[in-house]
N, C-alpha and C positions, 0 to 999 in steps of 0.2 A: 292122960288127956285133960287139959284144963279148959273149962268153958266159962266165958264171961258174957252175960246178957247185955244187949245193947240198951241204951237209955231211951230209945224211941218206943219201947214197949213190945217190940218183937225183934227177932233176930239175935244171933249170938256169934261171937268170935271164938274159935277153937285153937288152942296152942298145944304143942307137944305131940303132934300127930304126923306120921309119914304115910301118906296114902299109897305109897308103893308097897306097903306091907298089908294091903287089904286082906281081911280075914273075917270069918263069921262074927267073932266077938266085936270087932271094930264096927261091922255093919249094924249090929244090934244097938250099939251106943250111938252111932250117927243117926239111925232112924228114930230112936227115941228123942234125940235132940231136935231133929227136924220137926217131928210132930209137936213138940213143946214150943219151939221158937219160930218155926215157919221159914227161917232163912239161916244158913250157916256160912260163915266166912272162915276159910282155912288158908293161912298165908304160908309162904316159903316152901311151896311144893316144887318138885322136879319130876314131871310126868311125861314119859313117852306115850304116844297114842294108845298103845295096847294097855299101858298102865292106867290111863284115864278110863278106858273101857272097863277094866276090872274094877276100878274104884266106883264107877257109876253103877255097875251091876250089883253093888251092895244094896241098891235101892230098887232093883228089879230088872226086867227085860228091856233092852234098848230098842228105840226106834231106829229106822234106817232112812237115808235120804238119797235122792238121785245125785250122781257124780256130775258136777258142772265145773266150769272154770274156777280155779282157786281152791277147790275141795281136794282133800287128800286121796290120792288114788288107792284103791284097795281098802279104804276105811269108811264105808258108807254110814257108819254110826256117828261120825263126827260131822257136824254142820259148822263150817267156819264163818265167823262174823268178822269183818275186816273193814279197814278204812280205805283200802284200794281194791279195785275189782280183780286184779291179778292174784290177790291174796284170799279172796272169799266173797261172801255176800256183803254188799255195802248198803248204806242208808236203811238200816234195819231197825224197826221198833222205836222210832222217836215219838212215841205216844204211849199212854198207859195200856198195858196188855199183859196177858198171861200166855206163855208159849203153848201152841197147840190148841188154842180155844176154838179154832176152825174145824176141829175134828168132832165127830159125833160123840166120842168118848174123849174128853179133853186130856191133854198131856199132863200128868200129875207132878212130875219132877224134872227140873232142869239143872244141869251141872256145867259150869263154865270154868275153863282153865286158861290163864293168860299165857300166850306164847310170846307175843311182842307187845310192849306197851309204851306209848308216848308219855312224856312228862307232862304234857299240856292237854287238857280237855279229855272228853270221852268217858266221864264218870257215868255210872248207872244209878238211877233212883229206884228205890223199892218202897212199896206201901202195903200195909196190912188190910186186906179186903174184909176180914172178919171184924176188925175194929171199925172200919168204915161203915159197915152195916150197923154195928152196935151204937154208933154215934148219930144215927139218923133220928129225927124226931118221930113220934108215934104216928102222925098222920102220913108222913112220907114213907115210913116203913110199911105201913098197911098198903099203900099204893104199890110200892115196889114188890111186895110179897106176891102180888098177883100178876106180875108182868113177865113176858117172855121176849127174848131178843132173837133176831135173825142175822146171821153172818151174811156177807156178800155171796158166799158159796151155797147159801140156803140152809146151812146147819142152824138149828135153834137150840137155845139153852134158857133155863129160867134165869131171870136177872138176879134172883137170890138163890145161890147155889149152896146146898148143904154138903159139907165135907164127907166123903164116903167112909172115912175112918172115924172121925170124931163127931159127926152130925152137927157141927157148928155152922151156922149160916154165914155166908159171905156175899158181899156186893160184887158180882162177877160180870165185868164188862170189858171187852176189847174195844177201846175207843177208836182205833184206826180201821178195824175190819168189820165192825158191826154196821149192817145196812139200816136197821131201824128196830123199833119196838112194835111187836105184833098188836094190831088193833088201834095203833096211834097213827095219825097222818105224819107227813114228813116234818112239818114244823114242830109238832109235839115230840116226835122222836129226837130231833136235834136238840130241843130244849132239855129233855131228860138226860141225854148223853153229855151235853155241855155241863149240866149241873153236877153229874157224877164225876166228870173230869176235874172240875173245880174242887169237889169234895175230896177226891184222891190226893189233891195237891194242897190241902188245907195246911196251915202252919203247924209244924211239929209232927206231921204224919209220915214224913218220908225219912228213910235212911239213905244217905248218899255214899255210894261206894267208889272210892278212888282206886283204880286198878294198879297194882304193883306186879312186877314180874314174879311168876310163880303163885299167883293168887288162885284159889279155888273158891267159888261161890256155888252153893246148892240152894235151890228155892223150891218150896212147895207151891206149885203154880195155882193150886186150888184155894190157897190162902193169901198168897202174895202176888201182886202185879209189879211190873218193872217198866222202866222208861229210859231209853238211851238219851244221852246229851251229846251235842256236836263235838267233833274233833277239829282242830285247826287244819288248814288246807295242806300243810306240808307234813303232817303227822302220819305215823304208821302204827297201826295196832292190829293184832290178830288175837281173837278169842276162839278156842276150840270148845264148841258146845255139844254136849251129849244130853239126850232126853230119854225118859222112861215111859214105856207104853202103859196105857191105862189098864189093859188086861193082864199086865205082868208086874204091877207095882207091889212092893213089899212095904207095909207100914210098920209092922212089929218086928 
């Protein structure tokens, strides 16, 4: 396994790995890489659904989802993200977010596998939430340290979330699903969230992933947020996404 760190300061690309051969030693190596880099890109994979489940289980126990139109029958662990409604969930996540932030115990790890990819559009942006916090000035950091946010479903989280494994603080906000900041009025909440949205997008802070057939991307959702970009109208793309439960995640 060859690992090359990304120039953005987080994330790494891994070569020389076949995830169909998922085994305990591979799991230890991948988990160590994820803890160190926050984001892993593994290209050139060929995964049947059950093989994706086995590879994701290297990181812990899988979440399950309701079966709806476009989802794979009999595989509730796979959440399909697609450009067409007959293929899966469409118009998903075109704002900075971490998967599963609406849960009381947020989803720690996401694993995407490209099933179908268009040549045009549909890239995904990733940004490091720990570095976003580290780059705040002292006055804003002190303000944010004391804040709590509420999702639209009523779930609350601290705006500055400490990683359960490393204890490193991160600026944790779902820009699209957060209703507001507790103790702030609507205008103040919008101002804070807009400022964080801009901060996530600051120059040099994002890794842009152009999906290729057979790509696998693994993200530590408690350290890294992501944001979808639009596809052209006639494009077709399908990503199979699996996610790890907070109560079953394996960090070491």
